[in-house]
N, C-alpha and C positions, 0 to 999 in steps of 0.2 A: 671871482672864485668859483661860483657854481658852474660857469661856462667851461672852465678848465677841467673840472671833474667830469662834466658831461662828455668831454672829448677824450678823456683819458681811457686807455684800454686796460681792462682788468683781467681778461681771460685769454688763455692760449687755446689753440684749436682743439687740443685734446680735452680741455675742460668742457668746451661746448659740446663736443661729440659724446663725452662721458655723461654729461647732463642729459643730452637728447636721448641717449640710449635708455634712460630711465623709463621712457614711454614704451619701450618693448615690454617691460614688466607690467606697466599699466594696461596695455592692450592685450597682453596674454590673458588678463582677466576680462577686460571690457569687451573686446571684439568677440572672444569666445562665448562669453555669456550672452551678449546682446544678439548675436547671430544665431546661436544654436540652442539656447536653453529651451525655447518654446518647442522646437521640433523634437528635442530629446524628451521633454515631458509629455507631449501629446502622442508621439509615434513610438517611443520606446517604453516609457513607464506606463503610458496609457491613461494619463490624467486628462481632465476636461479643460479645454483651452480657456473657457470663460472663467472658471474658478481660479485657474492659475493667474489669469489677468487681474482678477480682483485681489488676490493675495499680493501680487506685485504692487498694485496701486496702494494697498493698505501699508505695505512695507515702506513705501515712499513717504508716508506721513512722519516716520521716524527720521528719515533722511534730512529733510529740510532743517529740522531742529539741530541735528548733530553738526551740520556744516558750519553754522555760525559759531557753535560751541568750539569746534576744533580750530577754526580760524582765530578765535579769541585766545584760546590756549596757546597757540603758536606765538602770538604777539607777546604773551606773558612768559614764555619759556626762556630760561637761561641755562646753558649746559656747555660742556666741553665741545660738543659738536655744533653749538650754535642754537638758534631758535627752531628752525624747520627740520634740520637733518635727522634729529633723533626720532621725530614723529614719522618721517619717511621710512627710516630704517626698521623700526619695530612694528609699525603698522602693517608692513608687507608680510610679516610672518603669519599674522592672522589671515591675511588675504589668501595666502597659499593653502592654508588648512581648510578654510571655508569654501574656496573654489572647488577643491577636490571633493569636499563633502556634498556639494550640490549635485555633482554628477555620479554620486555613489549611493543613490537612494535604494535601500534594500528592497528586493522584490518580495521578500517574506513578510514585510509589514502590511497591515491593513491600509486601505486607501486613505482614511482619515490621518493615520500616522504618517503616511507618505507626504500628504499635503503639509503636515506640521513640520516634518523634517526639512522639506524644501523651504518653508517660510522662515524657520529659525536660521538655517544656514545662509539663506539669501539676505535676510535682514542684517545679520551680523557682518556679512561680507560688505554689503553696501553702506549701511548706516554707520558702522564703526570703523572697520579696518581700512577699506578702500578710501573712505572719507579722510581719515587721518593721513594716510599715505599721499593721497592725491592733492589735497590742499597744501600740504607741506611742500610737495614737489613743485606745484605752481608758484607758491610764494617765493621759492628759491630764486626765481627770475629777478625779483627786486632786492634780494638779500646778498647776492654774490657780485653784482656790478651796478654802478650808477649810470652806466653809459646806455642811452636808449637804443642806440644802434645794435649794441651787443645783445640787448634784450630781444630785439626783433630776430637777430641771428639765432639766439637760443630757442626762441619759439619755432623758427623754421626747422632747425635741426630736430627739435623735439617732435614736430608733427611729421617730418619725413620718416622718422623711426616709427611713429604711431601708425601712419598709413601703410608703410611697408609691412609692419607686423599684422595689421588687419588683413592686408592683401594675402599674406602667407597663410594666415589662419583660415581665412575664408576659402582659400584655394585647396589646402591640404587636409583640413579636418575630416571631411566625410570619407576621404580615401584612407586616412590614418585610422579612423574608427573601424573601418572594414578590415584593414591590415592587422589591427590589434584584436581581431576576433569578432568584431561586429556586436550589435546589441548592447546590453547593459555593460558587459565586461569591456567591450571596446571603448565606450564612453568613459568608463572609470579609469582605464589605462591612460587615455589621452589627457584627461584632466590632471592626473598625477604628474605626467611628464611636463605639461604646460606650467603647473604650479612650481615645479623645481626650477625650470628655466627662468621663470619670473623672479624667484627668490635670489638666484645667483646674480642676474643682471641688475636688479634693484640695489643690491649691496654694493656692486661695483660703482653704480651711478652715484650713490650717497658719498662715496669717498673720492669721487673725481672732482669735486668742487669744494671751496672753503667759503664760509660766510664772512662778510666784512664785519669789522667791529662796529658797534652801534654808533660810536662817535663819528666814524667815517661816513656811515649811511646818512647821518643828519648833518652833513657839511661841517665837520669839525666843530661840533658843540652847539650849533644853532638848533634849538628845539630837541636837543639830545635827551631831555628829561624823559623818564620812562612814562609811557602812556598808561593812564589808569582809567579804564572804562569798563562798565559792566556789560553783560551779554545784551541787555535791553538797549543800552546806549549804543553798542556796536550795531545792533539791528537798525536802530533809528538813523544812525549816521549813514548806513548803507542805503536804506530805502528812501532817504531824503535826497540822495544823489540820483538825478533822473537818468544819468548815463549808466549807473549800476543796474537800474531797473531794465533799461533797454538791452544791456549786454545779457542779463539773466534771461530775458524773454527770448532773445535771439538764440542763445545757447539751448534753451528748452525746445524751441521750435526746430532747431537743427537736429536734435536728438529724435524728435518725432519723425522728422524727414528721413533720418537714417533707419529708423525702425520700419518705416514704410518700404524703403528700398530693400531691407532684409526680408520683407514678405516675398521678395523675389524668389526666395527658396521654395516657398509654396507655389508661387506663380509658375516657376520652371517645372515643378513636379506635376501640377494638376492642369495647367493651362497649355504650356508648351510641351508637356509630357516628356520632359528630358531634364533631369536634375543636373546633368553634367554640364549644362550651359552656365550654371551659377558662377563657377570660377571666372568665366569669360566676362560676365557682368562685373564681377569684383575687380578684375583688371581694368575694365573700361572706367570704373569709378575711381580707382586708386592711383593708377599711373598718371593721369592728367593732374590730379591733386598734387602728386609728388613733384611734377614738373613746375606747376604753379608755385609751389613752396620754394623751389630752388631759385626762382626769379623774383620772388616777393621783395627781399631786401633791396634789390636793385630798382624795382618799380616804385617802392616807397620813396626812395631817393629821387627818382626821376619826376614823380608827381608831387614832390615836396609834401609828403604826408600820406595818411592812410585813408582819409575820408572818401575821396573820389574813387580811389582804387577799389575799395570795398563795395561801394554803391554800384559802380559799373559792372563789377564782377557778378553781383547777384542778379542784375538785370540780364546779363548774358546767360546765367544759369536758368532763369525763367524761360527764356527763348529755347534753350536746349531741351528742357523737360516737355515743353509744348510739342516740340518736334519728335520726342520719344513717343508721346501719345499718338501722334499722327502715324509714325512708323509702325506702332503696334497694331493699329486698326488696318494698316495696309498689309500687315502680316510679314514685315521684313525684319528679321532678327539682325542682319548686318547694320541696317540703318538705326535700329534701336540702340545697338552698341555704340555706334558713332556719336549719336546725339546724347547718350548717357555720358560719354567722354566730354562733350562740349559743356554740359551742365556742371559736371564735376570740376572742370577747369575753372569755371566762373566762381565756384565757392572757395577756391584755393587761397587767394590773398588774405581773406578774413581769417582763415585758420592760421596762417603764418604770422600775421601781425596782431592777432587778438590779444596775446599776452601784453604786448606793448600798449594796446588800446586800454587794457585794464590798468596798467601802470599809470597811464595818463588820467584814467578815471579816478585812481587813488589820489593823484596829485590834485585833481579838481576838488575832492573832499578836503584835502589839506589847505588849498587856497581859499576855499569858502568857509571852512569850519576850523581851520588851524589844528586839525587832529590827524595823526598818522594811523591809518587802519589797514596797512598793507596785507597782513595775514588774512584779516577778515574780508578784505576786498576780493581776494582770490577765491573766496568761498563761492562767488557767482559762477565760477567754472564748474566746480564740483556740484554745486546746488542745481545749476541748469542741466548739467550732464546727467545727474542721477534722477532728478525729478522728470526731466524730459525723456531720458532713456526709459525710465520706468513707465511713464505715461504712454510712451510709444509702444512698448512691449505689451502693456496692459490693454491698450486700444486694439492691438493686433489680436490678442486673445478674445476680447469681447466681440469684435467684428466677425472673427472667424466663427465663434460660437453662435452668434446671432444669425449668421448666414447658413447654419446647418452643417458646418464642417465636422467630419468624423475621421480621426486619425487612423481608424481601422479599415476605412474604405479605400480601395485603389482608385475608384472614380468618384469624384465629389458631385453633389447635386448642383444643378444649374445656378441656384441662388448663391452658392459658394463661389462658383466661377465668376459670376457677375461682381461679387464683392471683391474678389482678388483683383479684377480690373480697376475698381474704384480705388483700392488701397495702393496698388503698385503704380498706377498711372495718373489718377486724378489728384489724390491728396497731396503728393509731392509738389505739384504745380501751385496749389493754393498756399501751401506753407512758404514756398519761396517768394511768392508775391507779398505776403505779410512781412517777411524778413526784409525785402527790398524797401518797403515803406519805412520800417524802423531805421534801416541804414541811411535813408535820406535825411534823418534827423540826428544822426550820431556824430556830429562834428565836435568832439570833445577837445581836439587839439586847438581849434580856433577859440573855443570858450576859454581854455587855459591861457592862450596867448593874450586874449583881451583882459583877463583877470590880472595877469602879470603886468601888462602895460598900465592898467589902472593903478596898481599898487606902486609901480615905479613913479608914475605921475604924482601920486599922493606923497610918497617919500621925498620926491624932488621938490614939491611945493612947500615942505616943512622947512 
């Protein structure tokens, strides 16, 4: 029975595309915020990078708590729209408002009030609205189809939209801000436009898929009883699953990695003395990722699983970043771009099949603990994303501040230039090495296969 369901197709192409397009909305917030918030706050509003870093880090303390909370709430929700879709729909309205607010800090306020304004808007956006929207969005992967191949495809579509959106936002934002009048007014205008685009796309995405009834998700009645577990139980179930911990750690590290690549904006401005090269690096990062995502479903099939593919991908990306470092010290921008592309290509498969790995991780909890925690399981994406993204941006602020960076200076002190080399060239290599080690242990598919075989043998011997 289970096998038939696994192979059945649940989705049409337009369901998958509609679902994937939801990440345009997610990245209108995420790429815009993670790439540009620091440069806006230091160079336009005139705030101190270190203090901003500390506020972002403080804000993240609220984040970790709300992730598991919303994951648990989604598992308990019953509505006409299903479990996850209402959270995705209404959560985004708050996202749009708070995103615009972050880039509208009034110049008339005193500095303390400006820091407070930023902190409140940023915390509401991340810890409340983005969390509710994003966990619901991720959890939909396991609520609209039971076919693991379709889940990989949904993940691939989703991330193709995500990286295309990041690419666009990183390429056009600075130009767009100038065109909208530059300075504070320019940033405000751009933030409002992005918020509205996100709102429209998110709403379309919500209505492009339907959630399966609970009976069908649980194989026609087996274990269809409603899960009753508290927030603490949920957290225990998650953290007792070693694969959940590994995925969360990988996600967190990936966000720190991305934040260090976003330091590229400062690197181009003060080391290469040409901020117009930033879009080129964004292309070198995102195009290979998109290509890798397009071929991931086929590669998963060919390598009969995700484990080897993910591991070899990250090893390739370590080699790529080491060569970026060499090219930078040789002073060759074309070679830096080329090897940036190689490194990005290596991280692609994991982005595409990660949602399917999480679904497998959720199954591992079910096989070992007989409990379904799909909504909460997807909290590792948002938990890692925001904790890592926040840590990455906070780290950026602290290291810049520590190195003597001053947003008002056209030429930065040598200590700052040295720090930019460390952040943009060295830290990414170290992060990728750690992720490769984690990947070498992340064979959740094999673990599940062994558990299933054991239970078959047990049920056969009765």
